[in-house]
N, C-alpha and C positions, 0 to 999 in steps of 0.2 A: 966590666959589665956593660953590655950594650944598652942604649937608651930605651929600647923597646922592652927590655926585661926588668926595668925599674918598677918596683911596687912599693909605694910608701906605706908605712904603718898608719892606719887610721884609728884614732882614739888616744886618749891621754895617758894610758897605762905605760909608764916608762919601762916597765919590765918586758914589754912586748915590742921593742923596737926592731926595725929591720936592719939589715947589714949596713945601710947607709946612714943610720941614726937620724932619719928624718921622721918626725912625728907630725901628723895632721890632726888637728882638733876638730871635732864635730860640734854641732850646736849644743848638744848635751854637755860636752866638755866646757864650752863657753858659759853655759848656765852654772856649772860648778865653780869655774874660775872666778866669775863675777858675782856669784851668789844671787842669781836672778832667775826669773821664770823663763819659759819658752818664748813668749812674745818679746820680752826685753832682749833676750839673746839674739833673736832674729833682727831686732832693731839695731843692735850693736853691729851685727855682721853686715848690715846694709849701710852703715856710715861710709861715705865715699872714700875716706882715707884708711878704712880698716882693711888689713891685708888678706882678703879672702881669695880663695882659689876655687873656681867652679869646675867640678869633675862630674860628668854624666848628670848634670842638673843639680847636683848637691853642692853646698857651700862648705868649704873646709878652710882652716887657718893653720899655716905652718908654725910650729912652736917657736922657732927662733924669730920669725917675723912678728909674731904676737908680742914677744918680749921686747923687741925693738920699738914696736908701736906704743906699748905701754910706757916705755922710757921717754919717747918723744912727746907723749901727751900728758905726762905728769903735770899736775896743777893747772890743767886746762879743762874747760867745760866742753863736753861733747854734746852737740845738739842732735836729737833724733828727728827724723822726718816722718 
């Protein structure tokens, strides 16, 4: 597959993965994962160490990178700006 034809699946529904098995979470997915509101989800997504990807002005988080970030930050206090 050429690089230009790559289209990641956006959204957390694992039943709708693309052929590359890459899932990008949206802010709504982050709200559901962390059981928080919209404002808190955006605060989380703007933490400097949080693994966001900016695509056409929108912020997304790759599922695997989010899982790694959570593992690295267990038992840590995350400060919001």
